[in-house]
C-alpha positions as CSV (number, residue, x, y, z in Angstrom):
1,M,-7.6,-50.9,-50.6
2,A,-7.6,-54.0,-48.2
3,A,-6.7,-52.1,-45.0
4,A,-9.0,-49.5,-46.0
5,S,-12.0,-52.2,-46.1
6,L,-10.5,-53.5,-42.7
7,S,-10.8,-49.9,-41.1
8,F,-14.2,-49.5,-42.2
9,I,-15.0,-53.1,-40.7
10,I,-13.3,-52.7,-37.5
11,G,-14.9,-49.2,-37.5
12,I,-18.6,-50.8,-37.9
13,L,-17.5,-52.9,-35.4
14,G,-16.4,-50.1,-33.1
15,N,-19.9,-48.5,-33.6
16,V,-21.7,-51.5,-32.5
17,I,-19.6,-52.0,-29.6
18,S,-20.0,-48.1,-28.1
19,L,-23.7,-48.3,-28.6
20,L,-23.5,-50.7,-26.3
21,V,-21.8,-48.9,-23.9
22,F,-23.9,-45.9,-24.4
23,A,-26.8,-48.0,-23.9
24,S,-25.8,-49.2,-20.7
25,P,-27.6,-46.4,-18.6
26,I,-31.2,-47.2,-20.0
27,R,-31.7,-49.9,-17.0
28,T,-30.7,-47.3,-14.5
29,F,-32.8,-44.9,-15.7
30,R,-36.0,-46.8,-16.2
31,R,-35.5,-46.9,-12.4
32,I,-35.5,-43.1,-12.0
33,I,-38.5,-43.2,-13.9
34,A,-40.3,-45.6,-12.0
35,E,-39.0,-44.5,-8.8
36,K,-39.6,-40.6,-10.2
37,S,-36.4,-40.2,-8.7
38,T,-32.7,-39.3,-9.1
39,E,-31.5,-41.2,-5.7
40,N,-27.9,-41.4,-4.8
41,F,-27.1,-41.3,-8.6
42,K,-25.1,-38.5,-9.9
43,S,-25.1,-36.7,-12.8
44,L,-21.2,-36.2,-13.1
45,P,-21.0,-39.2,-15.6
46,Y,-23.0,-38.2,-17.9
47,I,-22.7,-34.7,-18.3
48,S,-18.8,-35.9,-18.9
49,T,-19.9,-38.4,-21.1
50,L,-22.0,-36.3,-22.8
51,L,-19.3,-33.7,-23.4
52,S,-16.8,-36.5,-24.8
53,T,-19.3,-37.3,-27.4
54,S,-19.9,-33.7,-28.2
55,L,-16.5,-33.3,-29.0
56,W,-15.8,-36.4,-30.5
57,T,-18.8,-36.2,-32.8
58,F,-17.1,-32.6,-33.9
59,Y,-13.8,-33.8,-34.3
60,G,-14.9,-36.9,-36.6
61,F,-16.6,-33.6,-38.6
62,L,-13.7,-32.2,-39.0
63,K,-11.6,-35.1,-39.7
64,P,-11.3,-36.1,-43.6
65,G,-13.1,-39.8,-43.5
66,G,-14.3,-39.5,-40.2
67,L,-17.8,-40.1,-40.8
68,L,-17.8,-43.7,-38.9
69,I,-16.5,-41.3,-35.6
70,M,-18.7,-38.5,-36.1
71,T,-22.1,-41.0,-36.3
72,V,-21.4,-43.0,-33.4
73,N,-20.4,-40.1,-31.4
74,G,-23.6,-38.2,-32.8
75,A,-26.1,-41.5,-31.6
76,G,-24.2,-41.1,-27.9
77,T,-24.4,-37.5,-27.9
78,V,-28.4,-38.3,-28.6
79,L,-28.7,-40.5,-25.8
80,Q,-26.6,-38.5,-23.5
81,F,-28.8,-35.4,-24.0
82,I,-31.7,-37.9,-23.6
83,Y,-29.9,-38.9,-20.3
84,N,-29.5,-35.7,-18.7
85,T,-32.9,-34.3,-19.5
86,L,-34.3,-37.3,-17.5
87,F,-32.2,-36.6,-14.6
88,I,-33.1,-33.1,-14.2
89,I,-36.9,-34.0,-14.2
90,F,-36.7,-36.0,-11.8
91,A,-33.6,-34.9,-9.5
92,T,-34.2,-32.6,-6.7
93,K,-34.2,-28.5,-6.7
94,E,-30.6,-28.8,-5.5
95,K,-29.2,-31.4,-7.7
96,K,-31.5,-29.9,-10.5
97,I,-29.1,-26.2,-10.3
98,K,-26.1,-27.9,-9.6
99,S,-26.6,-30.1,-13.1
100,L,-27.7,-27.2,-15.4
101,I,-24.7,-25.7,-14.1
102,A,-22.3,-27.9,-14.8
103,L,-23.9,-28.4,-18.5
104,G,-24.0,-24.7,-19.0
105,V,-20.5,-24.8,-18.0
106,L,-19.3,-28.1,-19.9
107,N,-21.4,-28.9,-22.7
108,I,-22.6,-25.0,-23.7
109,G,-19.4,-23.0,-22.9
110,F,-16.8,-25.5,-23.3
111,V,-17.9,-27.1,-26.1
112,G,-19.0,-23.9,-27.7
113,A,-15.4,-22.0,-27.2
114,V,-13.7,-25.2,-28.5
115,I,-16.0,-24.9,-32.2
116,A,-15.4,-21.1,-32.2
117,V,-11.8,-21.0,-31.4
118,T,-11.3,-24.0,-34.0
119,L,-13.8,-22.5,-36.7
120,L,-12.7,-19.1,-36.6
121,A,-9.5,-18.2,-34.9
122,I,-7.2,-21.2,-36.2
123,H,-6.5,-22.0,-39.8
124,G,-5.2,-25.2,-41.8
125,S,-4.8,-28.3,-40.3
126,L,-4.0,-27.0,-36.4
127,P,-8.2,-26.8,-36.0
128,I,-8.4,-31.5,-36.1
129,T,-4.9,-30.9,-33.9
130,V,-6.4,-29.0,-31.1
131,V,-9.8,-31.0,-31.1
132,G,-8.0,-34.1,-31.1
133,F,-6.0,-33.2,-28.3
134,V,-9.0,-31.8,-26.4
135,C,-10.5,-35.2,-27.4
136,A,-8.1,-37.6,-26.1
137,T,-7.4,-36.1,-22.8
138,L,-11.1,-36.0,-21.8
139,T,-11.5,-39.8,-23.1
140,I,-8.0,-40.8,-20.8
141,F,-10.3,-39.2,-18.1
142,M,-13.0,-41.0,-18.8
143,Y,-11.4,-44.3,-18.9
144,A,-9.0,-43.6,-15.6
145,S,-12.6,-42.9,-13.9
146,P,-12.6,-46.4,-12.5
147,L,-9.7,-46.2,-10.7
148,T,-11.4,-45.3,-7.5
149,A,-13.7,-48.8,-8.1
150,M,-10.4,-50.8,-8.6
151,R,-8.9,-49.4,-5.4
152,T,-12.1,-50.3,-3.6
153,V,-12.1,-53.9,-5.4
154,I,-8.5,-54.5,-3.9
155,K,-9.2,-53.2,-0.5
156,M,-12.7,-54.6,0.0
157,K,-11.6,-58.1,-1.8
158,S,-15.2,-57.7,-3.4
159,V,-16.5,-57.0,-7.0
160,K,-19.7,-55.6,-5.8
161,Y,-18.9,-52.1,-6.8
162,M,-17.6,-53.1,-10.0
163,P,-20.2,-54.1,-12.7
164,F,-19.0,-56.5,-14.9
165,F,-20.5,-56.0,-18.7
166,L,-19.8,-52.5,-18.4
167,S,-16.5,-53.2,-17.6
168,L,-16.4,-56.0,-20.5
169,F,-17.7,-53.2,-23.2
170,L,-15.3,-50.7,-22.3
171,F,-12.4,-53.4,-22.7
172,L,-13.8,-54.2,-26.1
173,N,-14.3,-50.8,-26.9
174,A,-11.1,-49.2,-26.4
175,G,-9.6,-53.0,-27.8
176,V,-11.6,-52.1,-31.3
177,W,-10.9,-48.6,-31.4
178,S,-7.3,-48.8,-30.5
179,V,-7.0,-51.3,-33.9
180,Y,-8.8,-48.9,-35.6
181,S,-6.6,-46.2,-34.9
182,V,-3.4,-48.1,-35.8
183,L,-5.6,-48.9,-39.6
184,V,-6.0,-45.0,-40.2
185,K,-2.9,-44.3,-38.1
186,D,-5.3,-41.8,-35.8
187,Y,-3.0,-41.1,-32.6
188,F,-5.5,-39.0,-30.7
189,M,-7.5,-42.1,-30.9
190,G,-4.8,-44.1,-30.4
191,V,-3.2,-43.4,-26.9
192,P,-6.4,-42.7,-25.1
193,N,-8.1,-45.9,-26.1
194,G,-4.7,-48.1,-25.7
195,I,-4.8,-46.6,-22.3
196,G,-8.4,-47.7,-21.9
197,F,-7.5,-51.0,-23.1
198,V,-4.8,-51.4,-20.3
199,L,-7.0,-50.4,-17.9
200,G,-10.2,-52.5,-18.9
201,S,-7.7,-55.3,-19.1
202,T,-6.7,-55.0,-15.5
203,Q,-10.4,-54.5,-14.1
204,L,-11.3,-57.7,-15.9
205,I,-8.1,-59.5,-14.1
206,L,-9.5,-57.9,-11.1
207,Y,-12.8,-59.1,-11.6
208,T,-11.5,-62.8,-12.1
209,I,-9.1,-63.1,-8.9
210,Y,-11.7,-61.3,-6.7
211,K,-15.4,-62.5,-8.1
212,D,-15.6,-65.7,-5.8
213,K,-13.8,-64.2,-2.4
214,P,-15.9,-63.9,0.3
215,K,-17.3,-60.6,1.0
216,P,-15.0,-59.5,3.9
217,I,-17.8,-57.2,5.7
218,K,-20.3,-60.4,6.3
219,S,-16.8,-62.4,7.5
220,M,-16.3,-59.0,9.9
221,D,-20.1,-59.3,11.1
222,K,-19.9,-63.2,12.0
223,T,-16.3,-62.1,14.0
224,L,-18.4,-59.4,15.8
225,Q,-21.2,-61.5,16.3
226,K,-19.0,-64.4,17.7
227,L,-17.6,-61.6,20.4
228,K,-21.2,-60.8,21.1
229,R,-21.6,-64.4,22.1
230,L,-18.3,-64.8,23.9
231,R,-19.3,-61.5,26.1
232,V,-22.5,-63.0,27.1
233,M,-21.5,-66.2,28.3
234,L,-18.2,-64.7,30.1
């Protein structure tokens, strides 16, 4: 009974943190609306997150006691749908077409196929296993996506391209859901969030190491300016 109460409290905390993560692009879309342009922003992060939240919502629906999983991902699905709609409204014609194709293939075709197969062709407890495996794989890819940013931080010795609060919330999100997964013994949630916790910790460590480092680009610019001055003097 105590374990069930603790898992419920941890699940509520996970819901709050996940909502903060899902709400993090609001500032970006305020800018898009104000400028009436998507500028250089890409739609893929919002499309892939919509795919993930949609399938996790379905997983929570299938899983006994999965209400907390279903509610938070359901809210995330609504937010991601709004983000994708706004992106398409303000995107260029080329971006609109690419986004609509990706949404059609991933969020209608793939999600529809997973739901149809698990409900119509698979029976017993296997549907939860199939959907859980798909969700876990998608979540691992989501948490692995900042690896490029981490490589850039190490290469440039600058945290300019690593948003601190997003990294922090992803770290907290992975940590809380890892604890929740242990309490409810859900390995499909535990494995990807455990990996996310490790990667989130690495991001915060990198941020701590490089946050006060001088920006190499400016240092390089100063060196080039000195060389130009020497050339003039010679």
